DRENKOLKOL-826517 format. One record per residue: x, y, z of N, C-alpha, C, O in turn; residue number from 1; residue in one letter. Coordinates in nm, 3 decimals, padded with zeros to 5 digits. Example, Ala and Ser with C-alpha at 12.3 -4.5 7.8 and 13.67 -1.06 7.14 Angstrom:
BEGIN
R       n_x       n_y       n_z      ca_x      ca_y      ca_z       c_x       c_y       c_z       o_x       o_y       o_z   roti   kevo
R    01.319   -00.569    00.780    01.230   -00.450    00.780    01.320   -00.330    00.780    01.424   -00.332    00.846      1      A
R    01.285   -00.225    00.708    01.367   -00.106    00.714    01.290    00.003    00.787    01.341    00.114    00.804      2      S
# end
This chain:
BEGIN
R       n_x       n_y       n_z      ca_x      ca_y      ca_z       c_x       c_y       c_z       o_x       o_y       o_z   roti   kevo
R    00.534   -04.769   -08.256    00.467   -04.878   -08.322    00.380   -04.957   -08.224    00.262   -04.980   -08.252      1      M
R    00.435   -04.999   -08.110    00.358   -05.072   -08.009    00.360   -04.992   -07.879    00.465   -04.951   -07.831      2      I
R    00.241   -04.971   -07.824    00.230   -04.903   -07.695    00.171   -05.000   -07.594    00.069   -05.063   -07.619      3      A
R    00.237   -05.013   -07.480    00.185   -05.091   -07.368    00.142   -04.989   -07.264    00.222   -04.907   -07.219      4      V
R    00.013   -04.994   -07.226   -00.045   -04.890   -07.142   -00.105   -04.953   -07.017   -00.198   -05.033   -07.025      5      I
R   -00.051   -04.916   -06.901   -00.104   -04.962   -06.774   -00.215   -04.869   -06.728   -00.198   -04.747   -06.725      6      G
R   -00.329   -04.927   -06.692   -00.446   -04.849   -06.652   -00.484   -04.876   -06.508   -00.452   -04.981   -06.452      7      L
R   -00.555   -04.781   -06.449   -00.611   -04.801   -06.317   -00.569   -04.696   -06.216   -00.474   -04.620   -06.237      8      G
R   -00.643   -04.694   -06.107   -00.615   -04.603   -05.997   -00.532   -04.678   -05.894   -00.584   -04.761   -05.819      9      N
R   -00.405   -04.648   -05.890   -00.313   -04.723   -05.804   -00.336   -04.701   -05.656   -00.276   -04.771   -05.574     10      E
R   -00.420   -04.606   -05.620   -00.450   -04.584   -05.478   -00.552   -04.685   -05.426   -00.563   -04.704   -05.305     11      L
R   -00.627   -04.749   -05.515   -00.735   -04.838   -05.474   -00.702   -04.985   -05.497   -00.751   -05.045   -05.593     12      L
R   -00.624   -05.040   -05.414   -00.593   -05.183   -05.411   -00.574   -05.240   -05.551   -00.488   -05.192   -05.625     13      S
R   -00.651   -05.341   -05.589   -00.634   -05.408   -05.718   -00.666   -05.319   -05.837   -00.621   -05.348   -05.948     14      D
R   -00.741   -05.214   -05.818   -00.780   -05.125   -05.928   -00.658   -05.070   -06.002   -00.668   -05.041   -06.121     15      E
R   -00.545   -05.056   -05.936   -00.424   -05.005   -05.999   -00.330   -05.111   -06.052   -00.214   -05.082   -06.080     16      G
R   -00.378   -05.233   -06.066   -00.292   -05.344   -06.107   -00.225   -05.322   -06.242   -00.109   -05.360   -06.260     17      Y
R   -00.295   -05.261   -06.337   -00.236   -05.237   -06.469   -00.114   -05.147   -06.461   -00.014   -05.172   -06.529     18      G
R   -00.119   -05.044   -06.379   -00.006   -04.953   -06.359    00.106   -05.027   -06.286    00.223   -05.013   -06.320     19      V
R    00.069   -05.106   -06.184    00.168   -05.184   -06.109    00.245   -05.277   -06.203    00.368   -05.284   -06.197     20      Y
R    00.174   -05.350   -06.289    00.239   -05.443   -06.382    00.325   -05.368   -06.483    00.435   -05.413   -06.515     21      I
R    00.277   -05.256   -06.533    00.355   -05.178   -06.628    00.490   -05.139   -06.566    00.594   -05.150   -06.631     22      L
R    00.488   -05.095   -06.442    00.613   -05.059   -06.375    00.705   -05.179   -06.360    00.827   -05.167   -06.374     23      R
R    00.648   -05.295   -06.332    00.729   -05.417   -06.323    00.789   -05.451   -06.460    00.906   -05.489   -06.468     24      E
R    00.712   -05.438   -06.566    00.761   -05.464   -06.702    00.875   -05.370   -06.738    00.973   -05.412   -06.800     25      L
R    00.864   -05.244   -06.700    00.965   -05.146   -06.734    01.098   -05.173   -06.664    01.202   -05.127   -06.710     26      K
R    01.096   -05.247   -06.553    01.221   -05.282   -06.484    01.305   -05.377   -06.567    01.428   -05.372   -06.562     27      K
R    01.240   -05.463   -06.644    01.307   -05.560   -06.729    01.224   -05.581   -06.855    01.164   -05.687   -06.873     28      N
R    01.220   -05.479   -06.942    01.132   -05.489   -07.058    01.177   -05.598   -07.154    01.297   -05.623   -07.170     29      P
R    01.081   -05.665   -07.219    01.116   -05.771   -07.312    01.193   -05.718   -07.432    01.281   -05.786   -07.484     30      P
R    01.161   -05.598   -07.476    01.227   -05.537   -07.591    01.219   -05.386   -07.575    01.126   -05.335   -07.513     31      L
R    01.314   -05.317   -07.629    01.308   -05.171   -07.626    01.275   -05.114   -07.763    01.210   -05.010   -07.774     32      L
R    01.319   -05.182   -07.869    01.296   -05.133   -08.004    01.149   -05.143   -08.039    01.086   -05.246   -08.019     33      T
R    01.096   -05.036   -08.091    00.958   -05.030   -08.141    00.850   -05.034   -08.033    00.732   -05.040   -08.066     34      Y
R    00.888   -05.031   -07.906    00.787   -05.043   -07.800    00.800   -04.925   -07.704    00.911   -04.887   -07.665     35      I
R    00.686   -04.869   -07.667    00.682   -04.763   -07.568    00.591   -04.807   -07.455    00.490   -04.873   -07.477     36      E
R    00.627   -04.769   -07.334    00.551   -04.805   -07.215    00.494   -04.677   -07.152    00.566   -04.581   -07.131     37      Y
R    00.363   -04.678   -07.124    00.297   -04.559   -07.072    00.210   -04.593   -06.952    00.144   -04.697   -06.948     38      F
R    00.211   -04.504   -06.855    00.118   -04.514   -06.742   -00.006   -04.434   -06.779   -00.005   -04.311   -06.777     39      E
R   -00.112   -04.504   -06.812   -00.236   -04.437   -06.850   -00.321   -04.399   -06.731   -00.405   -04.309   -06.740     40      G
R   -00.300   -04.467   -06.618   -00.377   -04.437   -06.498   -00.526   -04.437   -06.524   -00.581   -04.537   -06.570     41      G
R   -00.591   -04.326   -06.496   -00.736   -04.311   -06.520   -00.758   -04.191   -06.612   -00.854   -04.115   -06.593     42      V
R   -00.674   -04.174   -06.709   -00.671   -04.053   -06.791   -00.779   -04.043   -06.897   -00.798   -03.935   -06.954     43      K
R   -00.850   -04.149   -06.926   -00.964   -04.143   -07.017   -00.935   -04.084   -07.153   -00.861   -04.144   -07.232     44      G
R   -00.992   -03.966   -07.181   -00.981   -03.904   -07.312   -00.837   -03.881   -07.357   -00.809   -03.881   -07.476     45      H
R   -00.746   -03.862   -07.264   -00.607   -03.834   -07.302   -00.540   -03.955   -07.369   -00.430   -03.942   -07.423     46      S
R   -00.605   -04.071   -07.366   -00.549   -04.189   -07.432   -00.579   -04.190   -07.582   -00.519   -04.268   -07.656     47      L
R   -00.668   -04.105   -07.629   -00.709   -04.106   -07.769   -00.593   -04.096   -07.868   -00.593   -04.170   -07.966     48      L
R   -00.494   -04.009   -07.848   -00.384   -04.001   -07.945   -00.309   -04.133   -07.964   -00.256   -04.158   -08.073     49      P
R   -00.303   -04.217   -07.863   -00.234   -04.346   -07.876   -00.292   -04.429   -07.989   -00.220   -04.504   -08.055     50      F
R   -00.423   -04.417   -08.012   -00.490   -04.495   -08.115   -00.449   -04.451   -08.256   -00.471   -04.524   -08.352     51      F
R   -00.389   -04.334   -08.267   -00.347   -04.283   -08.397   -00.196   -04.278   -08.411   -00.144   -04.267   -08.522     52      F
R   -00.124   -04.285   -08.300    00.022   -04.277   -08.301    00.090   -04.413   -08.299    00.211   -04.422   -08.318     53      D
R    00.014   -04.519   -08.276    00.071   -04.654   -08.264   -00.011   -04.753   -08.346   -00.132   -04.740   -08.362     54      H
R    00.059   -04.851   -08.397   -00.008   -04.955   -08.475   -00.075   -05.059   -08.385   -00.181   -05.112   -08.418     55      E
R   -00.012   -05.086   -08.271   -00.064   -05.185   -08.175   -00.073   -05.120   -08.037    00.018   -05.047   -07.995     56      Y
R   -00.182   -05.148   -07.968   -00.199   -05.103   -07.830   -00.228   -05.224   -07.743   -00.311   -05.308   -07.778     57      L
R   -00.160   -05.232   -07.632   -00.185   -05.338   -07.534   -00.218   -05.269   -07.402   -00.133   -05.204   -07.342     58      I
R   -00.343   -05.285   -07.358   -00.387   -05.227   -07.233   -00.377   -05.330   -07.121   -00.419   -05.444   -07.138     59      F
R   -00.322   -05.290   -07.009   -00.311   -05.376   -06.891   -00.408   -05.320   -06.788   -00.400   -05.203   -06.752     60      L
R   -00.501   -05.404   -06.742   -00.605   -05.350   -06.655   -00.674   -05.461   -06.578   -00.644   -05.579   -06.594     61      D
R   -00.768   -05.420   -06.495   -00.855   -05.516   -06.426   -00.986   -05.526   -06.505   -01.025   -05.433   -06.575     62      V
R   -01.051   -05.641   -06.493   -01.175   -05.666   -06.565   -01.291   -05.675   -06.469   -01.283   -05.742   -06.366     63      L
R   -01.397   -05.610   -06.502   -01.517   -05.610   -06.419   -01.611   -05.720   -06.470   -01.711   -05.692   -06.535     64      K
R   -01.576   -05.844   -06.439   -01.658   -05.958   -06.479   -01.671   -06.055   -06.362   -01.594   -06.051   -06.266     65      I
R   -01.770   -06.140   -06.372   -01.791   -06.241   -06.268   -01.702   -06.361   -06.295   -01.730   -06.440   -06.385     66      E
R   -01.597   -06.374   -06.220   -01.507   -06.488   -06.229   -01.421   -06.487   -06.103   -01.427   -06.394   -06.023     67      D
R   -01.343   -06.589   -06.088   -01.253   -06.603   -05.974   -01.151   -06.490   -05.974   -01.085   -06.468   -06.075     68      E
R   -01.135   -06.417   -05.862   -01.030   -06.316   -05.855   -00.894   -06.376   -05.892   -00.859   -06.485   -05.847     69      P
R   -00.820   -06.304   -05.973   -00.690   -06.352   -06.020   -00.697   -06.419   -06.156   -00.592   -06.450   -06.214     70      G
R   -00.817   -06.442   -06.209   -00.830   -06.499   -06.343   -00.781   -06.398   -06.446   -00.815   -06.280   -06.439     71      S
R   -00.702   -06.445   -06.539   -00.641   -06.358   -06.640   -00.705   -06.386   -06.776   -00.728   -06.500   -06.814     72      I
R   -00.733   -06.278   -06.847   -00.790   -06.287   -06.981   -00.707   -06.203   -07.077   -00.652   -06.100   -07.039     73      Y
R   -00.699   -06.249   -07.202   -00.637   -06.172   -07.309   -00.737   -06.172   -07.424   -00.787   -06.277   -07.464     74      V
R   -00.765   -06.054   -07.477   -00.854   -06.052   -07.592   -00.823   -05.937   -07.685   -00.771   -05.832   -07.645     75      F
R   -00.857   -05.960   -07.809   -00.849   -05.862   -07.915   -00.977   -05.779   -07.906   -01.087   -05.835   -07.909     76      D
R   -00.965   -05.650   -07.895   -01.083   -05.566   -07.877   -01.176   -05.569   -07.998   -01.295   -05.539   -07.985     77      M
R   -01.123   -05.605   -08.116   -01.209   -05.618   -08.234   -01.305   -05.735   -08.222   -01.408   -05.739   -08.290     78      D
R   -01.273   -05.830   -08.135   -01.354   -05.951   -08.121   -01.455   -05.945   -08.007   -01.520   -06.044   -07.977     79      D
R   -01.468   -05.828   -07.944   -01.553   -05.817   -07.826   -01.675   -05.732   -07.858   -01.665   -05.626   -07.920     80      V
R   -01.789   -05.779   -07.815   -01.911   -05.699   -07.824   -01.923   -05.619   -07.696   -01.917   -05.674   -07.586     81      S
R   -01.941   -05.490   -07.710   -01.945   -05.403   -07.593   -02.088   -05.367   -07.553   -02.116   -05.252   -07.519     82      F
R   -02.177   -05.465   -07.558   -02.315   -05.436   -07.519   -02.326   -05.415   -07.370   -02.410   -05.337   -07.325     83      T
R   -02.243   -05.480   -07.293   -02.237   -05.458   -07.148   -02.103   -05.397   -07.116   -02.006   -05.418   -07.188     84      N
R   -02.096   -05.323   -07.009   -01.968   -05.268   -06.964   -01.886   -05.383   -06.909   -01.901   -05.420   -06.792     85      K
R   -01.801   -05.440   -06.991   -01.723   -05.555   -06.950   -01.582   -05.515   -06.907   -01.530   -05.566   -06.807     86      M
R   -01.523   -05.425   -06.980   -01.383   -05.393   -06.957   -01.369   -05.276   -06.863   -01.422   -05.168   -06.891     87      I
R   -01.302   -05.294   -06.757   -01.238   -05.194   -06.674   -01.314   -05.069   -06.635   -01.251   -04.983   -06.573     88      T
R   -01.437   -05.050   -06.662   -01.494   -04.917   -06.643   -01.510   -04.877   -06.498   -01.615   -04.826   -06.458     89      S
R   -01.408   -04.901   -06.421   -01.399   -04.840   -06.289   -01.355   -04.696   -06.310   -01.371   -04.612   -06.221     90      F
R   -01.300   -04.667   -06.427   -01.253   -04.535   -06.462   -01.371   -04.457   -06.520   -01.469   -04.516   -06.566     91      H
R   -01.360   -04.324   -06.518   -01.469   -04.241   -06.569   -01.497   -04.268   -06.716   -01.614   -04.273   -06.755     92      D
R   -01.396   -04.284   -06.795   -01.411   -04.308   -06.938   -01.329   -04.433   -06.967   -01.207   -04.425   -06.980     93      F
R   -01.394   -04.548   -06.977   -01.326   -04.677   -06.985   -01.261   -04.705   -07.118   -01.280   -04.632   -07.216     94      G
R   -01.183   -04.812   -07.121   -01.111   -04.852   -07.241   -01.207   -04.873   -07.357   -01.178   -04.831   -07.469     95      V
R   -01.320   -04.938   -07.332   -01.411   -04.962   -07.444   -01.471   -04.833   -07.497   -01.499   -04.822   -07.616     96      E
R   -01.491   -04.734   -07.411   -01.543   -04.605   -07.456   -01.444   -04.535   -07.549   -01.482   -04.487   -07.656     97      D
R   -01.320   -04.529   -07.508   -01.218   -04.462   -07.589   -01.190   -04.543   -07.716   -01.163   -04.485   -07.821     98      I
R   -01.197   -04.675   -07.707   -01.179   -04.761   -07.825   -01.287   -04.732   -07.928   -01.257   -04.713   -08.046     99      Y
R   -01.412   -04.728   -07.885   -01.523   -04.702   -07.978   -01.509   -04.563   -08.041   -01.533   -04.547   -08.160    100      K
R   -01.471   -04.464   -07.962   -01.452   -04.330   -08.014   -01.339   -04.328   -08.117   -01.354   -04.270   -08.225    101      L
R   -01.226   -04.389   -08.084   -01.111   -04.391   -08.175   -01.148   -04.459   -08.307   -01.112   -04.410   -08.414    102      A
R   -01.219   -04.571   -08.300   -01.260   -04.642   -08.422   -01.355   -04.555   -08.505   -01.346   -04.552   -08.627    103      K
R   -01.447   -04.486   -08.438   -01.540   -04.398   -08.508   -01.466   -04.283   -08.578   -01.511   -04.233   -08.682    104      A
R   -01.353   -04.243   -08.521   -01.273   -04.135   -08.579   -01.173   -04.186   -08.683   -01.098   -04.107   -08.741    105      L
R   -01.171   -04.317   -08.707   -01.087   -04.373   -08.812   -00.959   -04.442   -08.769   -00.876   -04.472   -08.855    106      G
R   -00.940   -04.467   -08.642   -00.820   -04.537   -08.597   -00.815   -04.677   -08.657   -00.916   -04.747   -08.665    107      S
R   -00.696   -04.716   -08.698   -00.676   -04.852   -08.750   -00.587   -04.934   -08.657   -00.543   -05.043   -08.694    108      R
R   -00.562   -04.883   -08.537   -00.476   -04.954   -08.441   -00.538   -05.087   -08.402   -00.660   -05.098   -08.385    109      A
R   -00.454   -05.187   -08.388   -00.495   -05.318   -08.337   -00.481   -05.311   -08.186   -00.374   -05.280   -08.134    110      K
R   -00.591   -05.341   -08.115   -00.594   -05.321   -07.970   -00.621   -05.451   -07.895   -00.707   -05.530   -07.933    111      C
R   -00.546   -05.471   -07.789   -00.561   -05.588   -07.704   -00.573   -05.543   -07.559   -00.528   -05.435   -07.520    112      Y
R   -00.635   -05.629   -07.480   -00.641   -05.609   -07.336   -00.585   -05.735   -07.270   -00.623   -05.846   -07.304    113      V
R   -00.496   -05.714   -07.175   -00.456   -05.821   -07.084   -00.516   -05.777   -06.951   -00.475   -05.677   -06.893    114      V
R   -00.612   -05.854   -06.904   -00.685   -05.813   -06.785   -00.692   -05.922   -06.681   -00.674   -06.040   -06.709    115      G
R   -00.718   -05.878   -06.560   -00.726   -05.971   -06.447   -00.849   -05.934   -06.364   -00.882   -05.816   -06.349    116      I
R   -00.914   -06.035   -06.310   -01.031   -06.013   -06.226   -00.982   -05.970   -06.087   -00.905   -06.043   -06.023    117      V
R   -01.027   -05.853   -06.040   -00.980   -05.804   -05.910   -01.050   -05.872   -05.794   -01.160   -05.926   -05.807    118      P
R   -00.984   -05.868   -05.681   -01.044   -05.917   -05.557   -01.102   -05.800   -05.476   -01.207   -05.813   -05.414    119      E
R   -01.031   -05.686   -05.479   -01.071   -05.571   -05.398   -01.036   -05.444   -05.474   -00.919   -05.421   -05.506    120      N
R   -01.136   -05.361   -05.503   -01.110   -05.234   -05.572   -01.158   -05.116   -05.490   -01.167   -05.004   -05.540    121      I
R   -01.190   -05.140   -05.365   -01.248   -05.035   -05.282   -01.153   -04.981   -05.177   -01.156   -04.862   -05.145    122      K
R   -01.068   -05.066   -05.122   -00.980   -05.024   -05.014   -00.854   -04.957   -05.068   -00.809   -04.985   -05.179    123      D
R   -00.799   -04.869   -04.989   -00.674   -04.802   -05.023   -00.559   -04.901   -05.002   -00.560   -04.979   -04.907    124      V
R   -00.463   -04.896   -05.091   -00.346   -04.982   -05.078   -00.311   -05.046   -05.210   -00.379   -05.027   -05.311    125      G
R   -00.204   -05.123   -05.208   -00.156   -05.189   -05.329   -00.236   -05.314   -05.361   -00.335   -05.344   -05.294    126      G
R   -00.192   -05.387   -05.463   -00.262   -05.508   -05.505   -00.273   -05.611   -05.393   -00.185   -05.622   -05.308    127      P
R   -00.382   -05.686   -05.395   -00.403   -05.792   -05.297   -00.307   -05.908   -05.323   -00.249   -05.919   -05.432    128      T
R   -00.291   -05.993   -05.224   -00.205   -06.111   -05.239   -00.252   -06.200   -05.353   -00.170   -06.260   -05.423    129      E
R   -00.382   -06.209   -05.373   -00.437   -06.291   -05.481   -00.381   -06.246   -05.615   -00.339   -06.329   -05.696    130      T
R   -00.381   -06.115   -05.641   -00.330   -06.065   -05.768   -00.178   -06.066   -05.773   -00.119   -06.088   -05.879    131      L
R   -00.114   -06.042   -05.659    00.033   -06.047   -05.657    00.084   -06.186   -05.693    00.189   -06.199   -05.756    132      L
R    00.011   -06.291   -05.652    00.051   -06.428   -05.687    00.043   -06.452   -05.838    00.106   -06.546   -05.888    133      R
R   -00.031   -06.371   -05.909   -00.047   -06.386   -06.054    00.050   -06.296   -06.133    00.048   -06.296   -06.256    134      Q
R    00.132   -06.221   -06.063    00.220   -06.122   -06.128    00.306   -06.183   -06.238    00.305   -06.133   -06.351    135      K
R    00.380   -06.288   -06.209    00.471   -06.346   -06.308    00.396   -06.401   -06.428    00.441   -06.387   -06.542    136      E
R    00.282   -06.464   -06.404    00.201   -06.516   -06.514    00.148   -06.402   -06.600    00.152   -06.410   -06.723    137      K
R    00.099   -06.296   -06.536    00.046   -06.180   -06.609    00.156   -06.117   -06.694    00.133   -06.082   -06.810    138      F
R    00.275   -06.102   -06.637    00.387   -06.044   -06.711    00.427   -06.133   -06.827    00.453   -06.083   -06.937    139      I
R    00.432   -06.262   -06.806    00.468   -06.356   -06.912    00.368   -06.350   -07.028    00.407   -06.348   -07.144    140      S
R    00.241   -06.347   -06.995    00.137   -06.337   -07.098    00.152   -06.207   -07.175    00.138   -06.204   -07.297    141      I
R    00.178   -06.099   -07.104    00.196   -05.968   -07.168    00.316   -05.968   -07.261    00.308   -05.918   -07.373    142      T
R    00.427   -06.024   -07.214    00.548   -06.031   -07.299    00.522   -06.114   -07.424    00.567   -06.077   -07.533    143      K
R    00.451   -06.225   -07.410    00.417   -06.307   -07.527    00.333   -06.228   -07.628    00.355   -06.239   -07.748    144      D
R    00.239   -06.148   -07.578    00.156   -06.067   -07.666    00.239   -05.958   -07.734    00.219   -05.931   -07.853    145      L
R    00.330   -05.897   -07.661    00.419   -05.797   -07.721    00.497   -05.859   -07.836    00.508   -05.800   -07.943    146      I
R    00.552   -05.977   -07.813    00.630   -06.045   -07.917    00.543   -06.080   -08.038    00.588   -06.069   -08.152    147      L
R    00.420   -06.121   -08.013    00.326   -06.151   -08.122    00.300   -06.025   -08.205    00.302   -06.031   -08.328    148      K
R    00.275   -05.914   -08.139    00.252   -05.788   -08.210    00.375   -05.746   -08.289    00.365   -05.702   -08.403    149      C
R    00.491   -05.761   -08.228    00.615   -05.724   -08.296    00.639   -05.812   -08.418    00.679   -05.762   -08.524    150      L
R    00.615   -05.941   -08.405    00.629   -06.032   -08.520    00.532   -05.993   -08.632    00.570   -05.993   -08.749    151      D
R    00.408   -05.961   -08.596    00.310   -05.919   -08.696    00.354   -05.791   -08.765    00.342   -05.777   -08.887    152      N
R    00.405   -05.696   -08.686    00.451   -05.570   -08.743    00.572   -05.591   -08.834    00.582   -05.530   -08.940    153      A
R    00.663   -05.676   -08.792    00.781   -05.705   -08.874    00.741   -05.769   -09.006    00.793   -05.733   -09.111    154      R
R    00.649   -05.863   -09.000    00.601   -05.927   -09.122    00.534   -05.827   -09.215    00.553   -05.829   -09.336    155      S
R    00.455   -05.741   -09.155    00.379   -05.643   -09.233    00.470   -05.537   -09.296    00.447   -05.493   -09.408    156      K
R    00.572   -05.496   -09.222    00.658   -05.387   -09.266    00.799   -05.429   -09.303    00.881   -05.344   -09.337    157      H
R    00.829   -05.559   -09.296    00.963   -05.609   -09.326    01.069   -05.536   -09.241    01.171   -05.491   -09.293    158      S
R    01.041   -05.525   -09.110    01.133   -05.457   -09.020    01.250   -05.549   -08.983    01.238   -05.672   -08.986    159      L
R    01.360   -05.488   -08.950    01.475   -05.565   -08.901    01.494   -05.536   -08.754    01.422   -05.454   -08.696    160      S
R    01.590   -05.602   -08.692    01.617   -05.583   -08.549    01.715   -05.470   -08.523    01.767   -05.461   -08.411    161      D
R    01.743   -05.386   -08.618    01.844   -05.280   -08.599    01.804   -05.184   -08.492    01.877   -05.089   -08.464    162      N
# end
């Protein structure tokens, strides 16, 4: 029902932040029922089935926008105009590309991005201190979004906590 997907190349400093956060979430997931956690890495086209197998998708990634490194954004992909490459396209086939393709093919999945502005995406290594300082906030925001999606799904389908 809900897929949380960490994106990015974990070999390139902040570029792998989505995968890093996903692994942190999996250590103490907010809920196990109805939620699946996936490392999407830089897999591009292979993410397409998620748009048809899940009702809600939450992508964790870095954002290629002009703002202070460590700034966190959450948005509904239905509310974003993709005239410029805004989301994550450090990958060969970015989230917005696969989103547009999935929608054109008839996907009805509700899609969100929890993203952070990177400080360094060129050097080899793990996340920078700037992004590491935002880890707990990023995780908290992600957990809140997961709960919102779960509440919406429960309301829509009259699900129980069984």
